[in-house]
N, C-alpha and C positions, 0 to 999 in steps of 0.2 A: 244371609248368610252377615256373618259380623264383622261389623265396619271396623272395630281397632282392630282383631284380626285380619284384617285385607288392610290397614293402614303398615300394623306391623312388617307383615309380608312385602308389600313395596317397600318399606325404609331398608327392609335384607337385603333387598335385589338393586335397589342402587349402589346402599352396602359394597355387597360384595360384587357391584361391576368397576369402582372403582379401583381398586389396583389392577384388572384388566386392561382398562383405559390408558392408564401409566404407565403399564409396560409396555401397549403401541406406541404412545406419544414416546418416550426413549427408545425404541425401536428406531421411530424413524426419524428422531435425531441423530443418533446413532448410523443409521446408513447417511444420509443427508451431510454431516460431519467426515464419514470415512469417502462421501464421494470429492468433496471438497479438500478433502487432501490428497485425495488421488489427482483429482482435476491441476493441485497446485505441485506436484511431483513431475507431474508431465510438463509443464510449462519449467519448469528449473531444469530438465532432463534436454524441453527442446531448444533452450537457451545457451543450454551446454556444449549443444550436437553444433551449432549455428557458430555457435566462437570458435570450436576446435576445428571443424570441416572448415571452413571460411579463412582460410590467415589473411589475406588483403582486408576481411572488414576486422579481422583480433588487431592488426598494426595499424589501422588507421584511424583508432575508437583514440579520443581526448584522453586527456593524463585524467581529467578530473573524474571524466563518463570510466575511464577502467580501474583508478583505486577505488572507486564507489564503489562496482560490481566484489572487486575483490573483498575488502571492508565489509559487506554488506555479507558476503557468501562463509567469507573464511570466518565471521561470529556466529554463524549459523551454527558450521560443522563445530566450532571450538561450544558450545552453548552444549550441541551434542552429546560433545564426551565430558560432559560435566567440566571443563575449563573456564566457564562462563557463567554465572547463574543463570538460569531459566530467560523466558519472557516473563516471566508473572513473578517475576521478584524486581521488574523495571521501580523505582521513584524517582523522586526530583525530594521529596523528603530532606533538610540537611543533614539532620542527628543520623539520616539512613544511610545517605552517602558518607559520613564521617565512617561511621562503624564497617561500613563495605562500598568500596569507590567502583568495584567492579559490578557494583549494578548500574553506576552510570553510563556505562556502556552497555548493557542492555537493555534501560531506554532508549540510548541512541541508536544503537544497530538491530534490535532482535525484533522480529515478531513471533505472534501465540500457537502459527501457522503457516505449516506451505506454501498454502492458497495465496498468504500478503504475504509470506516472500516470492513466490513468484510474481503475483502481481507487481510488488512494488521493485522487482531489477528492471523486467520489462518497460513499465512505465520511465525508471531512470535513462532506462536507453537511449528510447525513443525522444524523451526532451532535452537530456542532455547533450547526445549529440547534433542537438538544431538550434541547441542553445551557445554552447561552451563556446563554437568557432564565432557567433555576434560576439558573448560580451568577454571575451578572452579566459582563459582558466583562474587565472591569477581573480580575477572579481569575481568569476562565480563563485569563485571557495572561500573568499571574503563575505559574498552574501547570504551562498545556504548556512555560513553559522552565525551569522547575523539573525539570519531568519530562523532558526532554530531555537538561539537565546531567547528572539524576539516572543517563539509561538510559548515557551517556558516561563517566560515573564506574562505574557499575559495570562498562564495561567494561576500564577500567584497573584495573579491581579483583582481575575474577573469570576475566577469559580471557586465554589462553596468548596470550602475543607471537604467535607462529608463527600464531594463527586471529584474529588482533584483526582484521585487513582484513575481515572479515568481519562486523565491526560497525562499519566506519568510517562505513556508510551512517543517519544516525539519522533519515531524514524518514519511514521505517516502523517507528522507536522512536516518533515525535510520534505519527503518526496513532494507533498499538499504545494507548499510554497515552493518548490522546481515548481510542478503545471501550473500555480500561476504568474511566473515571472514570466514561462514562456507564453504564455496566454497575453499578460500583458505587453510583451516584445512584440509580437505578433498575433494580434487580436483577430485581423482579418483575413488567417491561415485557414486551410481546412483538417481536418483529421475524417478518421473512418472510427465508428464506437458502435459495432456491432453490426456492420452494415448499413452507419446510421450514421449521411457526414455532418457534421455540422463543423460550426467556424471553433478555432482555438481558444477565444474566450470563455464559448462557453463546456469547456471540455473539462476544470475543475468542481462548476456545479456537476455537472453531471457524473461525476463518477463519485463526489461526495453525498447524493442520494440513490447511487446501487449502495453506496456503504449502509444507509442509516437503515434501508430497506430489508441489506443481504446480513448485518450484523448487528442493528439497532440502534437507536442515536446517539448513545453511550457512545456509542464504538465510534462516529462522526465525530467525535471535540476535538481529536489531536487534529484532525485535518481540517478542521474550519479554525484552530489554532494558526494551524500555518499559513490557510488561507490569510487568514489577516495580519500575522506579518510580514508577510509579502506586500499585499495591498499598502500597508504599514512605507516601508521600504519605498515603495515606489513610488508614492506619495512627497516622500522627506527626499529621497534621492534623487528618483527616475530612473526611467530604463530605455535606452534605445526604440524608440517606436518604429512601428512594422521593419525591424529589422530584415535585412537580408538570409534566414538563416537555411543551409547547405541542406538540403534529406540524407539520409546515411546512405552508402555508395552502394549499388546495387548487388546482388547474391552474385556468386562466381557464378558461371554455365556448372562445372562439377558440381557447386550446392543447389542450383536449379533443379538438377539430375535427383540427387539424393532427396531432396527435400522438395516433393509434389506436391503440389496444392497448398502450399504452406502460402504462396503470396511473398513479393518480392517489399514488405515496406513494412520495418518494422511495430509505427503508429498501429498501420492496424493489429498486427499481435496483442500490442500492451492492453489499447484501446479495452477490443473484446475480452485480454482473459481479465482485465481490473472488473469488467462488470459479470464475469463469470464465477470470479474466486471472493468477492467482494475487499473490504479493507485489510 
């Protein structure tokens, strides 16, 4: 046999396989994306059913908790209808914001996927219902605004310009700042994360690792900046240590009958959802 002809045939075979392999990888990626979007839609429907069916739970929501849920939900609906720029338009560049101030809302409120939005709302509900009664609504709102601004300042000061677009979405930074505040305010309390109980002080880092694994290291940049901003606030100002954080009100009997098998703690829903959907 001719060695040169064998080499040519082998090269042709390898070249012929590459498009097929790329098609398989692309199909797997699209399937995983579709599954994650379906999981995100299920999380949003589950949360909507919880708040619609359980009127006592809905009425007991603290102000910042309720307003936050509404803002993120309405922003996602407005972006879907074209009234707001999409999440991909999020930016922190002053020149871009001057040309289109609505892009700041995209940075503050929007996610690129339903999975990210669903996890955000469940975790927001779980953390705010415990932290807001301890700090007070006004102080929690001020702290969250300061931490969000601090995360943007950290991005401008520490992230190279070429990587800064990965930190342009501040919604994950706000959420992880909230989780870090919860962890620092009551570090010895426990939560359930995918059937594993862990101390609250480890929750932000466990979720940050989940985001990095599921969405890549660059997706974890904004959450890390939020954790850093909350840690700086705690070091400079401080928070009530081991505050008595009341659990959310239990579901009503009607909700238990209608939502069988879903458990009766928001934290278990939220932490499990985050690990399933990523950031």
